[in-house]
C-alpha positions as CSV (number, residue, x, y, z in Angstrom):
1,M,1.9,-17.9,9.5
2,S,-1.3,-17.4,7.5
3,S,-0.7,-20.2,4.1
4,R,0.3,-18.6,0.3
5,M,-2.0,-21.7,0.2
6,N,-1.7,-22.7,-4.2
7,L,0.4,-20.3,-5.4
8,P,3.9,-21.2,-6.8
9,L,7.2,-20.8,-5.8
10,L,8.7,-16.7,-6.3
11,A,4.5,-15.8,-7.4
12,T,3.4,-12.2,-8.0
13,S,1.1,-9.8,-7.4
14,A,0.8,-6.1,-7.6
15,V,0.7,-3.6,-5.3
16,G,-2.8,-2.3,-5.7
17,S,-3.5,0.5,-8.1
18,Y,-3.2,0.8,-12.3
19,P,-3.6,3.9,-14.0
20,K,-6.8,4.2,-15.6
21,P,-7.7,4.5,-18.9
22,A,-8.4,7.9,-20.9
23,Y,-12.4,7.5,-21.3
24,L,-12.5,6.3,-17.2
25,L,-10.3,10.5,-16.4
26,E,-12.5,11.7,-18.5
27,A,-15.7,10.8,-16.6
28,R,-14.5,11.2,-13.1
29,R,-14.0,14.9,-14.4
30,K,-17.6,14.7,-15.4
31,A,-18.9,13.4,-12.0
32,L,-16.9,16.6,-10.2
33,R,-18.9,18.6,-12.8
34,Q,-22.0,16.7,-12.5
35,Q,-22.5,16.4,-16.0
36,I,-22.8,12.6,-14.9
37,S,-24.6,10.0,-12.9
38,K,-22.9,7.9,-10.2
39,Q,-24.4,4.9,-11.6
40,E,-22.9,6.0,-14.8
41,L,-19.7,6.4,-13.4
42,T,-19.6,3.4,-11.9
43,A,-21.0,1.6,-15.1
44,L,-17.3,3.0,-16.5
45,E,-15.5,2.2,-13.4
46,Q,-16.1,-1.5,-13.6
47,R,-15.9,-1.3,-16.9
48,A,-11.9,-0.9,-16.2
49,T,-12.2,-3.2,-13.7
50,R,-12.8,-5.7,-15.9
51,E,-10.2,-4.7,-18.5
52,W,-7.0,-4.6,-16.0
53,I,-8.1,-8.2,-14.7
54,Q,-8.0,-9.7,-17.8
55,I,-4.6,-8.0,-18.5
56,Q,-3.7,-9.4,-16.1
57,E,-4.5,-13.1,-16.5
58,D,-3.4,-12.6,-19.6
59,I,0.4,-11.8,-18.3
60,G,-0.3,-14.2,-16.1
61,L,0.3,-12.5,-12.4
62,D,-1.1,-15.2,-9.6
63,L,-1.6,-13.2,-7.7
64,L,-4.4,-10.2,-8.8
65,V,-5.3,-6.4,-7.5
66,D,-8.9,-5.4,-9.0
67,G,-7.0,-1.8,-9.8
68,E,-8.0,0.5,-7.8
69,Q,-10.3,2.0,-11.0
70,Y,-12.6,3.7,-8.7
71,R,-10.2,4.9,-6.1
72,G,-8.6,8.4,-6.4
73,D,-6.3,9.0,-3.0
74,M,-6.1,6.3,-1.2
75,V,-6.2,8.0,2.4
76,A,-9.0,10.5,1.0
77,Y,-10.9,7.5,-0.3
78,F,-11.7,5.8,2.6
79,A,-12.3,9.3,4.6
80,D,-15.0,10.4,1.9
81,E,-16.1,6.8,2.8
82,M,-16.1,7.2,6.7
83,E,-17.8,8.5,9.4
84,G,-15.9,11.6,11.4
85,F,-13.9,12.7,7.5
86,A,-14.1,16.5,5.5
87,I,-11.9,17.5,3.1
88,A,-9.9,20.5,3.6
89,G,-9.2,21.3,-0.1
90,L,-5.8,20.0,-2.2
91,V,-2.2,18.9,-0.7
92,R,0.5,18.8,-3.6
93,S,2.7,15.7,-2.5
94,Y,5.6,15.1,-5.3
95,G,6.6,17.0,-8.1
96,N,2.4,18.5,-9.2
97,R,0.9,16.2,-8.1
98,Y,-1.7,17.0,-5.0
99,Y,-4.4,15.1,-3.4
100,P,-7.4,16.2,-0.9
101,K,-6.6,16.3,2.5
102,P,-8.5,14.7,4.5
103,V,-9.7,16.2,8.4
104,V,-10.9,14.6,10.9
105,V,-13.8,16.8,12.7
106,G,-15.8,14.0,14.4
107,P,-15.6,9.9,16.0
108,V,-14.5,7.7,12.8
109,G,-15.7,4.9,11.8
110,R,-17.7,3.2,8.3
111,R,-20.5,4.1,8.0
112,H,-21.6,0.5,6.1
113,P,-18.6,-1.5,4.2
114,V,-16.3,0.4,1.6
115,T,-14.3,-2.2,-0.5
116,V,-16.5,-5.7,0.0
117,E,-18.0,-5.0,-2.8
118,W,-15.4,-4.0,-5.4
119,F,-14.2,-6.4,-4.1
120,K,-16.8,-9.3,-5.2
121,F,-16.9,-7.5,-8.2
122,A,-13.5,-8.4,-9.1
123,Q,-13.2,-11.8,-7.7
124,S,-16.6,-12.7,-10.0
125,L,-14.3,-11.9,-13.5
126,T,-11.7,-14.2,-12.4
127,K,-10.9,-17.6,-11.2
128,R,-7.7,-16.0,-9.2
129,P,-7.2,-15.4,-6.1
130,V,-7.2,-11.3,-6.4
131,K,-6.2,-9.5,-2.9
132,G,-8.5,-7.4,-0.5
133,M,-7.0,-3.7,-0.9
134,L,-7.1,-0.8,2.9
135,T,-5.3,1.4,3.9
136,G,-3.8,0.7,7.0
137,P,-5.3,3.5,10.4
138,Y,-1.2,5.2,10.9
139,T,-1.7,6.1,7.5
140,I,-4.8,7.9,7.5
141,A,-4.2,9.4,10.6
142,E,-0.9,10.2,9.4
143,W,-2.3,12.0,6.1
144,S,-5.0,14.0,8.2
145,F,-5.4,16.5,10.0
146,N,-7.0,16.1,13.4
147,E,-10.0,18.2,14.9
148,H,-11.3,15.6,16.7
149,Y,-9.8,13.5,19.5
150,P,-7.5,15.3,22.2
151,T,-4.6,12.8,21.4
152,R,-3.2,10.9,17.8
153,R,-3.1,7.6,20.1
154,E,-6.9,8.0,20.7
155,L,-7.4,8.7,16.6
156,V,-4.9,5.6,15.4
157,L,-6.7,3.1,17.5
158,E,-10.0,4.4,17.1
159,L,-9.6,4.3,12.6
160,A,-8.1,0.4,13.4
161,R,-11.4,-0.9,15.0
162,A,-13.0,0.3,11.5
163,V,-10.7,-0.4,9.2
164,G,-10.2,-4.3,11.2
165,E,-14.2,-4.7,9.9
166,E,-13.2,-4.3,6.8
167,A,-10.7,-6.7,6.9
168,R,-13.3,-9.1,8.9
169,D,-16.1,-8.2,6.3
170,L,-13.7,-8.6,3.1
171,E,-12.5,-11.9,4.4
172,K,-16.6,-13.4,5.5
173,A,-16.6,-12.3,1.8
174,G,-14.2,-14.8,0.7
175,A,-10.8,-13.1,1.1
176,R,-7.9,-14.6,1.0
177,Y,-5.2,-12.3,0.7
178,I,-5.9,-8.7,2.5
179,Q,-3.5,-6.1,1.9
180,I,-3.3,-2.6,4.5
181,D,-1.1,-1.2,3.3
182,E,0.9,2.0,5.9
183,P,3.5,3.5,3.8
184,A,3.7,6.1,6.3
185,I,4.9,3.8,8.6
186,H,8.1,5.2,9.0
187,T,7.4,8.9,9.2
188,R,8.0,9.2,13.5
189,P,10.1,5.7,13.4
190,D,11.4,7.7,17.4
191,E,7.8,9.3,18.1
192,D,5.3,6.4,18.0
193,F,6.2,3.6,15.5
194,E,4.8,1.2,18.7
195,L,1.4,2.8,18.3
196,A,1.7,1.7,14.6
197,L,1.8,-2.4,15.8
198,E,-0.9,-1.9,18.0
199,A,-3.1,-0.4,15.8
200,M,-2.0,-3.6,13.0
201,E,-2.4,-6.1,15.8
202,I,-6.1,-4.7,16.3
203,V,-7.1,-4.1,12.4
204,T,-5.9,-8.3,11.1
205,D,-6.5,-9.5,14.8
206,G,-8.7,-12.9,14.6
207,L,-8.4,-12.9,10.4
208,S,-7.4,-16.1,9.0
209,A,-6.2,-14.7,5.5
210,Y,-3.0,-14.1,4.3
211,T,-2.1,-10.5,5.1
212,V,0.7,-8.4,3.4
213,S,1.5,-4.5,4.3
214,H,2.8,-2.1,1.3
215,I,5.2,0.4,2.9
216,C,7.2,2.5,-0.4
217,Y,10.0,3.2,0.0
218,G,11.0,6.3,2.9
219,D,13.9,5.3,5.6
220,V,13.3,2.2,5.8
221,P,15.8,1.2,7.3
222,R,14.4,2.9,10.9
223,I,12.4,1.1,11.8
224,Y,13.8,-2.0,10.8
225,P,14.6,-4.4,12.2
226,R,11.4,-3.8,14.7
227,V,9.5,-3.2,10.9
228,L,9.6,-7.6,11.3
229,K,6.9,-7.2,14.5
230,L,4.5,-6.7,12.4
231,A,1.1,-7.9,12.5
232,V,1.0,-9.2,9.1
233,D,2.3,-12.9,7.3
234,Q,4.1,-10.2,4.4
235,L,5.9,-7.3,4.0
236,D,5.9,-5.3,0.7
237,L,9.3,-3.6,-0.1
238,A,10.5,-1.5,-2.5
239,L,13.7,-2.4,-4.1
240,K,14.1,-2.4,-7.2
241,N,14.2,2.1,-6.7
242,E,17.3,2.6,-4.2
243,H,19.2,-0.7,-6.3
244,F,18.6,-3.4,-4.0
245,A,21.0,-1.2,-0.9
246,L,18.2,-2.8,1.4
247,L,19.5,-5.7,1.0
248,E,22.0,-5.2,2.8
249,T,20.2,-3.8,5.9
250,F,18.1,-6.9,6.0
251,K,21.9,-8.9,6.7
252,Q,22.1,-6.9,10.2
253,A,19.0,-9.0,11.3
254,R,17.4,-12.2,9.6
255,F,14.0,-11.7,7.8
256,T,11.5,-13.3,9.7
257,K,8.5,-12.6,7.3
258,D,8.4,-13.2,3.9
259,I,8.3,-10.7,2.2
260,G,7.1,-9.0,-1.2
261,V,10.1,-7.5,-3.1
262,G,9.9,-4.2,-6.1
263,V,11.4,-5.5,-8.3
264,V,10.2,-3.2,-12.0
265,D,10.5,1.0,-11.1
266,A,6.8,2.6,-10.5
267,H,8.6,6.3,-10.4
268,S,10.4,5.2,-13.9
269,H,8.9,5.7,-17.3
270,R,11.8,3.0,-18.5
271,V,10.5,-0.5,-19.2
272,E,12.9,-3.1,-17.1
273,S,14.2,-6.6,-19.0
274,V,13.0,-9.8,-17.7
275,E,16.6,-10.3,-17.0
276,E,17.0,-6.5,-15.0
277,V,14.2,-8.7,-13.2
278,A,15.7,-12.3,-12.4
279,E,19.2,-10.3,-12.6
280,G,16.9,-8.7,-8.7
281,I,15.4,-11.6,-7.8
282,R,18.6,-13.5,-7.8
283,K,20.3,-10.4,-5.6
284,T,17.1,-11.1,-3.0
285,L,17.5,-15.0,-2.9
286,Q,21.2,-14.5,-1.4
287,V,19.5,-12.9,1.6
288,I,15.9,-14.2,1.7
289,P,15.3,-17.5,0.5
290,A,12.6,-18.1,-2.5
291,E,9.8,-19.9,-0.1
292,Q,9.6,-16.0,1.7
293,I,9.5,-14.1,-0.9
294,M,6.8,-12.4,-3.7
295,V,7.4,-10.5,-6.5
296,S,5.9,-6.9,-7.0
297,P,6.1,-3.9,-8.5
298,D,8.0,-1.4,-6.7
299,C,5.2,0.1,-5.7
300,G,1.6,1.4,-7.4
301,L,1.4,1.7,-11.0
302,K,-0.9,4.1,-11.0
303,T,1.3,6.8,-12.5
304,R,2.6,5.7,-15.1
305,A,0.8,4.9,-18.7
306,I,-1.5,2.1,-19.5
307,D,1.6,0.8,-21.8
308,E,4.4,1.1,-19.6
309,T,2.9,-0.6,-17.2
310,V,1.9,-3.9,-18.9
311,G,5.5,-3.6,-20.5
312,K,6.8,-3.9,-16.7
313,L,4.5,-6.7,-15.4
314,R,5.2,-8.7,-18.6
315,A,9.4,-8.9,-18.0
316,M,8.1,-9.6,-13.8
317,V,6.1,-12.0,-14.9
318,D,8.7,-13.3,-16.7
319,G,11.5,-12.3,-15.0
320,A,10.0,-14.9,-11.7
321,K,9.3,-18.0,-14.1
322,V,13.5,-17.8,-15.4
323,V,14.3,-17.7,-11.9
324,R,12.2,-20.2,-10.5
325,N,13.3,-22.5,-14.0
326,E,16.2,-22.3,-12.5
327,L,14.9,-23.4,-9.2
328,T,12.8,-25.9,-9.5
329,G,14.4,-27.7,-13.3
330,T,11.8,-27.2,-15.0
331,R,10.6,-25.3,-18.4
332,E,7.6,-23.2,-17.8
333,P,7.8,-20.7,-20.7
334,T,8.4,-17.1,-20.9
335,R,8.1,-14.3,-23.5
336,A,11.9,-13.4,-23.3
């Protein structure tokens, strides 16, 4: 297992996305109508990234994310930047939210590094570590139409090679933490779960960075404990949304990896209290040792308002401090 380096006990992080400020949402709409230039849009995306890095520093997160201000959908973003994809149109995902559906129309691969410059920009803004953020090959394949490869396996493994190249470029650029999101990994647990495992081995092969895979919601008990074979150091999971019911699953077989424990609900407008967060961490400690735990939201927070997001992150950081103080006997100050 790769080292967490200098992160504290019960270190805090985020899953990836944060809400976009109003000026950036308007700029993205204008860009679609070609009313502003690519350079103007990029400048505003950089401004929003800078703001979110500062917010995270002010709140006190230990491991930062860039907030994905330059991305829309987590799969379509990579499809737009890679060879072999076209966009079919909008597909409804949940509620009244839609995402552009990628279609594989040719051999897939990278034209160029996709996220490296954004990682370097975000990391240049802070002395705290910033995670490199990637979407995993299994999820890209699952959320796309395949009109080119004879088999799903060929597509997934070719995507794994491309995502692995990106991961290695992130590491060369200085990323000490790399997250490869696989929210679709529990979609076909009885059909090709082994393919998802094989693909991640390709992605993380040779990396010395600390690796994370976020798996949000879904039927995690159906893939546990097999998911512990995923070739990453940490599994980041949504526990708060289901009232920490997953802990009963983890009692059936020892959780052998590090875990990112989701302690605030990314699908709720309600801002949790510090004590509520602390109690969720305490429940997790009854099943998993503190040395294996990092603390995070259930999922990306891009669907929440900015004030809700800031409130949830503050509660998360202060809740982690409360429990850390209990474990270590220190008196680290909180806003509680």
